[in-house]
C-alpha positions as CSV (number, residue, x, y, z in Angstrom):
1,K,15.8,-6.8,-9.3
2,Y,12.8,-4.6,-8.5
3,T,12.2,-2.4,-5.5
4,I,8.7,-1.2,-4.6
5,T,8.4,1.6,-2.1
6,L,5.0,2.2,-0.4
7,E,4.1,5.6,1.1
8,P,0.7,6.9,2.3
9,E,-0.5,10.0,0.5
10,S,-1.6,13.0,2.5
11,V,-3.6,14.5,-0.4
12,G,-7.0,13.0,-1.2
13,G,-7.2,10.6,1.7
14,T,-9.2,11.3,4.8
15,V,-7.3,9.1,7.3
16,P,-4.2,10.9,8.5
17,K,-0.8,9.7,7.2
18,S,0.5,9.0,10.8
19,I,-2.3,6.6,11.4
20,I,-1.9,4.8,8.1
21,N,1.9,4.4,8.9
22,S,1.0,2.6,12.2
23,W,-1.1,0.1,10.2
24,F,1.8,-1.2,8.1
25,S,2.7,-4.7,9.1
26,G,6.4,-5.1,8.1
27,S,8.5,-3.0,5.8
28,K,7.2,-0.3,3.5
29,T,9.9,-1.4,1.0
30,F,9.6,-4.7,-1.1
31,T,12.7,-5.9,-3.0
32,E,12.8,-9.0,-5.1
33,T,14.5,-10.4,-8.2
34,V,11.8,-11.3,-10.7
35,A,12.6,-13.7,-13.5
36,P,11.4,-13.1,-17.1
37,G,8.0,-14.6,-17.5
38,D,7.3,-14.8,-13.7
39,E,3.6,-14.0,-13.3
40,L,3.2,-15.2,-9.8
41,P,1.5,-12.6,-7.5
42,K,3.8,-11.0,-5.0
43,K,2.6,-9.8,-1.5
44,I,4.0,-6.3,-1.4
45,L,1.6,-4.7,1.1
46,R,0.2,-5.9,4.5
47,L,-2.0,-3.6,6.6
48,N,-3.1,-4.5,10.1
49,I,-6.1,-2.2,10.5
50,P,-7.5,-2.2,14.1
51,D,-11.1,-2.6,14.9
52,N,-11.3,0.9,16.2
53,A,-9.7,2.5,13.1
54,P,-11.3,5.7,11.8
55,E,-13.6,5.4,8.8
56,G,-12.4,7.1,5.6
57,S,-10.3,6.8,2.5
58,V,-6.7,5.6,2.4
59,I,-4.4,6.3,-0.5
60,I,-1.0,4.6,-0.8
61,K,1.5,5.5,-3.5
62,L,3.8,2.9,-5.0
63,S,7.1,3.8,-6.6
64,I,8.5,0.9,-8.7
65,K,12.2,1.0,-9.5
66,K,14.4,-1.4,-11.4
67,S,18.1,-2.0,-10.7
68,V,20.3,-1.1,-13.7
69,T,24.0,-1.5,-14.4
70,G,26.2,0.1,-11.9
71,G,23.9,-0.3,-8.9
72,A,21.6,2.6,-9.8
73,E,17.9,2.4,-9.8
74,E,15.6,3.6,-12.6
75,L,12.0,4.6,-11.8
76,I,9.7,2.6,-14.1
77,S,6.3,3.3,-12.7
78,T,4.2,4.9,-10.0
79,Q,0.8,3.8,-9.0
80,T,-1.8,4.6,-6.3
81,L,-3.9,2.1,-4.3
82,D,-7.2,3.4,-2.9
83,F,-8.9,1.8,0.0
84,A,-12.0,2.6,2.0
85,V,-12.3,1.8,5.7
86,K,-15.9,1.3,6.7
87,R,-17.8,-0.2,9.6
88,T,-20.5,-2.8,9.1
89,G,-22.6,-4.4,11.8
90,L,-26.0,-5.6,12.8
91,I,-27.5,-2.2,13.5
92,R,-25.9,-0.4,10.6
93,G,-26.8,-3.3,8.3
94,A,-30.4,-3.2,9.5
95,V,-30.7,0.6,9.0
96,C,-29.3,0.7,5.5
């Protein structure tokens, strides 16, 4: 059984952590039992970014833990996801 915890990073990103937290659609924790050899993609993150969202960089840290004997969890990996929120439109597209 694996648990993935998602947390916005406050260092390096330009969009405030409180705003990013409001974009999460659902839980910031994903838990699932994965069978050996299972290579199907899992949807661990859903963001609902509003049309009026501020432009900037968004960094989300993932902590991946595996359940071990006795109910404890062992940290097996940490990763970061980097996103850029940008506006595109008719006028900006014509100017660029």
